[in-house]
C-alpha positions as CSV (number, residue, x, y, z in Angstrom):
1,M,-28.2,104.5,126.0
2,V,-28.8,101.4,123.8
3,T,-27.5,98.9,126.4
4,Y,-29.2,100.3,129.4
5,F,-31.5,97.4,129.8
6,V,-29.3,94.5,128.8
7,G,-28.4,94.1,132.4
8,Q,-31.8,93.6,133.7
9,G,-32.6,91.0,130.8
10,V,-29.5,88.9,131.7
11,G,-30.5,88.7,135.1
12,L,-33.7,87.1,134.1
13,V,-31.8,84.1,131.9
14,E,-32.2,80.9,133.9
15,Q,-30.7,78.5,131.3
16,V,-28.8,78.5,128.0
17,R,-31.0,76.9,125.5
18,P,-31.0,76.5,121.6
19,A,-33.0,78.9,119.8
20,A,-35.1,76.0,118.0
21,Q,-36.0,75.0,121.5
22,V,-37.3,78.5,122.5
23,V,-39.2,78.9,119.1
24,Q,-40.8,75.4,120.0
25,D,-41.5,76.2,123.4
26,F,-43.1,79.6,122.2
27,K,-45.2,77.9,119.7
28,L,-46.7,75.5,122.6
29,E,-47.4,78.1,125.0
30,F,-49.0,80.1,122.0
31,A,-51.2,77.1,120.9
32,E,-52.5,76.5,124.5
33,A,-52.9,80.2,125.1
34,V,-55.3,80.3,121.8
35,G,-57.0,77.2,123.0
36,R,-58.1,78.9,126.3
37,M,-59.1,81.8,124.5
38,N,-61.4,80.1,122.0
39,D,-62.7,78.0,125.1
40,L,-63.4,81.2,127.0
41,V,-65.2,82.7,123.7
42,A,-67.4,79.7,123.4
43,E,-68.7,79.8,126.9
């Protein structure tokens, strides 16, 4: 039961990337999202 969703997740993998790159991309996307949210709140 623990590995039930593994097949679905593996099917979504498009490329193999280093963990550092994944974290860096996440940080950049988060910063962009926070910026957009701040712009919405300021309006």
